[in-house]
C-alpha positions in Angstrom: 16.1 6.3 20.5 14.0 8.0 17.9 15.1 10.3 15.2 13.2 13.2 13.6 11.9 12.9 10.0 14.0 14.6 7.4 11.0 15.4 5.2 11.0 15.5 1.5 7.9 16.4 -0.5 4.8 18.5 0.2 4.8 19.6 3.9 1.0 19.5 4.0 0.7 16.0 2.6 -0.7 14.5 -0.6 -4.4 14.8 -1.4 -6.0 11.4 -0.9 -9.7 12.3 -1.1 -12.0 15.2 -1.4 -15.6 14.4 -0.2 -18.8 16.4 -0.3 -19.7 15.0 3.1 -19.4 15.2 6.0 -19.5 19.0 6.1 -19.6 21.3 9.1 -20.1 24.9 9.8 -17.2 24.8 12.3 -13.9 23.8 10.7 -12.6 20.7 12.3 -9.3 18.9 11.8 -8.5 15.3 12.7 -5.3 13.4 12.6 -5.9 9.7 12.0 -3.3 7.1 12.6 -3.7 3.4 11.7 -1.9 0.2 12.6 1.2 1.5 14.3 2.0 -2.1 15.6 4.4 -0.5 18.0 7.1 -2.9 19.2 10.0 -2.2 21.6 11.5 -5.7 21.7 11.2 -7.2 18.2 12.7 -6.5 14.8 12.1 -7.6 11.2 9.0 -8.5 9.2 7.3 -6.2 6.7 5.9 -4.3 9.7 9.5 -2.9 10.4 9.1 -3.5 14.1 12.5 -1.9 14.8 11.3 1.3 13.2 7.9 1.6 14.7 8.9 3.8 17.6 10.5 6.2 15.1 7.4 6.2 12.9 5.1 6.9 15.8 7.4 9.6 17.1 7.5 11.2 13.6 3.8 11.2 13.4 3.3 12.7 16.8 5.9 15.4 16.1 4.1 16.3 12.9 0.6 16.2 14.3 1.7 18.4 17.2 2.3 21.2 14.7 -1.0 20.8 12.8 -3.4 22.4 15.2 -5.7 19.4 15.2 -8.9 19.1 17.3 -8.2 15.4 18.0 -6.0 12.5 17.1 -7.7 9.2 16.3 -6.4 5.7 15.9 -8.3 3.0 14.1 -6.5 0.2 15.9 -3.5 -2.1 16.1 -1.6 0.2 18.4 0.8 -2.6 19.4 2.4 -5.7 17.9 0.2 -8.1 19.8 -1.4 -6.3 22.8 1.7 -6.3 25.0 1.3 -3.9 28.0 4.9 -2.7 27.7 4.2 -1.6 24.1 1.1 0.3 25.1 3.2 2.0 27.9 5.7 3.1 25.3 3.0 4.3 22.9 1.5 6.4 25.7 4.9 8.0 26.3 5.3 8.9 22.7 1.8 10.5 22.4 2.4 12.5 25.6 3.4 15.5 23.5 -0.1 15.8 21.9 -2.2 18.7 23.2 -5.5 17.6 21.6 -7.5 14.6 22.8 -6.4 11.1 21.6 -9.0 8.4 21.1 -8.6 4.9 19.8 -10.5 1.7 19.0 -8.7 -1.7 19.2 -7.4 -3.7 16.3 -7.2 -7.4 16.1 -3.6 -7.3 17.3 -4.5 -5.3 20.4 -7.0 -7.7 21.9 -6.4 -11.1 23.6 -5.9 -14.0 21.2 -5.3 -17.7 21.7 -1.6 -18.7 21.4 -0.1 -15.5 22.8 2.7 -16.1 25.3 2.0 -12.9 27.3 -0.8 -11.3 29.2 -2.5 -8.7 27.1 -3.5 -5.3 28.3 -7.1 -5.9 29.5 -9.8 -4.3 27.4 -11.0 -2.4 30.4 -7.6 -0.7 30.7 -7.6 -0.1 26.9 -10.9 1.7 27.2 -9.8 3.7 30.3 -6.8 5.0 28.4 -8.2 5.6 24.9 -12.0 6.3 25.1 -13.6 9.6 26.2 -13.8 9.6 30.0 -13.0 5.8 29.9 -16.6 5.1 28.8 -15.6 2.0 26.8 -17.1 0.7 23.5 -18.9 1.9 21.6 -18.0 5.5 22.3 -19.2 8.9 21.2 -16.9 12.0 21.1 -17.9 15.4 20.0 -14.8 16.8 18.2 -15.4 20.3 16.8 -18.4 20.1 14.5 -18.1 16.3 14.2 -19.7 13.4 16.1 -17.1 10.6 16.2 -18.4 7.1 16.9 -15.9 4.4 17.9 -16.7 0.7 17.6 -14.8 -2.4 18.7 -14.9 -4.8 15.8 -11.8 -6.7 17.0 -13.1 -8.6 20.1 -12.4 -9.1 23.7 -11.2 -11.9 26.0 -14.6 -13.5 25.5 -15.3 -12.6 21.8 -13.2 -13.3 18.7 -10.4 -14.5 21.0 -9.8 -17.4 18.6 -9.9 -15.4 15.4 -8.4 -12.2 13.8 -11.7 -11.6 11.9 -13.9 -8.7 12.8 -17.6 -8.4 13.8 -19.9 -5.5 15.0 -21.8 -6.8 18.0 -25.6 -6.4 17.9 -25.4 -4.1 20.9 -23.2 -1.8 18.9 -25.7 -1.8 16.1 -28.5 -0.9 18.4 -26.4 1.9 19.9 -25.7 3.3 16.4 -29.4 3.1 15.5 -30.1 5.4 18.5 -27.3 7.9 18.0 -26.7 8.3 14.3 -30.0 10.1 13.7 -29.0 12.7 16.2 -25.6 13.5 14.6 -25.4 16.1 11.9 -21.9 15.2 10.8 -21.0 11.6 12.0 -17.7 9.9 11.5 -17.6 6.2 12.4 -14.4 4.3 13.3 -14.0 0.6 12.8 -10.8 -1.4 12.5 -12.1 -4.0 10.0 -13.4 -3.2 6.5 -16.7 -3.3 4.7 -17.3 -6.0 2.0 -16.6 -3.6 -0.9 -13.1 -3.0 0.5 -12.4 -6.6 1.0 -13.5 -7.3 -2.5 -10.6 -5.1 -3.7 -8.2 -7.7 -2.2 -10.1 -10.6 -3.9 -9.9 -8.7 -7.2 -6.2 -8.1 -6.9 -5.6 -11.7 -6.1 -7.6 -12.9 -9.1 -5.8 -10.5 -11.4 -2.2 -10.6 -10.1 -1.5 -12.8 -7.1 -3.5 -16.1 -7.3 -1.5 -17.6 -4.3 -2.0 -14.6 -1.9 -3.8 -15.2 1.4 -6.9 -13.1 2.0 -6.4 -11.3 5.4 -9.1 -11.8 8.0 -12.4 -10.1 7.1 -15.5 -8.9 8.9 -17.9 -11.7 9.8 -21.6 -11.1 9.0 -21.0 -7.5 7.8 -24.5 -7.0 6.3 -26.3 -5.7 9.5 -23.5 -3.1 9.9 -23.7 -2.0 6.3 -27.5 -1.8 6.5 -27.3 0.3 9.7 -24.8 2.8 8.1 -26.8 3.0 4.9 -30.1 3.4 6.7 -28.8 6.4 8.5 -26.8 7.7 5.5 -23.6 7.9 7.6 -21.3 9.7 5.2 -17.8 8.5 6.4 -16.4 5.3 7.9 -12.7 5.3 8.7 -11.0 1.9 8.9 -7.5 0.3 9.0 -6.4 -3.3 9.0 -5.0 -3.8 5.5 -2.1 -1.3 5.7 -2.9 0.8 2.7 -4.8 3.9 1.6 -8.0 3.0 -0.3 -11.6 4.1 -0.8 -14.9 2.4 -1.5 -18.6 3.3 -1.4 -21.5 1.3 -0.1 -24.6 3.3 -1.1 -24.3 6.7 0.7 -21.5 5.5 2.9 -17.9 6.3 2.0 -15.2 4.1 3.5 -11.7 5.4 3.6 -9.0 3.0 4.7 -6.2 4.8 6.5 -2.6 3.9 5.6 -0.4 2.3 8.3 2.4 4.1 10.0 4.4 0.9 10.4 4.8 -0.5 6.9 4.8 0.8 3.4 3.6 3.5 2.7 4.3 4.6 6.3 2.1 7.6 6.9 -0.9 9.1 8.7 -3.9 11.2 7.5 -5.1 14.7 8.1 -8.9 15.0 7.8 -10.1 18.6 7.3 -13.9 19.2 7.5 -15.6 22.5 6.8 -18.6 24.0 5.0 -17.3 22.9 1.6 -16.9 19.2 2.7 -14.0 17.0 3.7 -10.4 16.9 2.5 -8.1 14.0 3.4 -4.4 14.2 3.0 -1.7 11.6 3.4 1.4 12.7 5.4 4.5 10.4 5.2 6.3 9.5 8.5 9.4 8.1 6.8 11.9 9.8 4.6 12.9 8.6 1.1 15.3 6.0 2.3 12.9 4.7 4.9 10.1 4.5 2.4 12.2 2.6 -0.1 13.2 0.2 2.8 9.6 -0.2 3.7 8.6 -1.1 0.1 11.5 -3.5 -0.2 10.7 -5.4 3.1 7.0 -5.6 2.5 7.3 -6.6 -1.2 9.7 -9.4 -0.4 8.1 -10.7 2.9 5.5 -13.0 1.5 3.2 -13.4 -1.5 0.4 -11.8 0.4 2.6 -8.9 1.6 3.8 -8.4 -2.0 0.2 -8.3 -3.2 -0.9 -5.7 -0.6 2.2 -3.7 -1.4 1.3 -3.6 -5.0 -2.2 -2.5 -4.1 -0.8 0.3 -1.9 1.6 1.5 -4.6 -1.2 1.5 -7.2 -3.4 3.6 -4.9 -0.7 6.1 -4.2 -0.3 6.6 -7.9 -4.0 7.2 -8.3 -4.2 10.0 -5.6 -6.7 11.6 -5.1 -8.7 8.4 -4.9 -12.0 10.3 -4.6 -12.8 13.8 -6.1 -16.4 14.8 -5.3 
């Protein structure tokens, strides 16, 4: 059973970033969801598993009223890649009229130690990539070219790690296609080094005992590829907070999670004047307070990431170009 969101605050969301690029002649609107971690059989932890269905349902209901050109997910649809959780997610997004595309997160792909069979990556690609083409994928959405990468792995790659990596074949593919795109948006679950450095900085300043979440292995070739082609926008997830960094001409925006504090998704509006990104909550006041409480008391690491998320919310907009 899911319940509708009793919304408080600005109905159009809070301004997270205003960017000069990408810009398009044709106005294009994306809804971007990150890290739903949908779970139908578990409860507890800072991911609020027992509330994940409600959060996704609230996001879908809100997105359905926004006249979006596509809804994107930057990974971790499910708790740990369980087929039944993917099935429930598909039921919830059934009310979306616009296309839905997703890349996998580290919790969507097979990992050692799981006591269940994961949804095969071929089935993931068939459900969530354009025409089931697999990864990497390219989707034309309004005036944008959306490029989706699998940094999370497969049954044969990164199965023993939650770290990320962009395979060389993905880099070659980007090298061929980015020059042909006037307004590219790249999707990757894992973060660039500059984003990871924010976590290291927070640990050094405030939480010396916090664990550093898995990072991207060998990120330099990926960064060099994006910089070489001046890709203006990379959308990521993974760390469950809104944040922004810059690597040369490349702007990375990390999308907030729907599952844990601060429980929301983002609207990305692109037009001739540039790009505006707004944060839209998917929990009411009571739910947001509960999300903050559970995440801040779950572990030292969760407490540190919660403090980072709260700080960034207080600094909105994070970018004003």
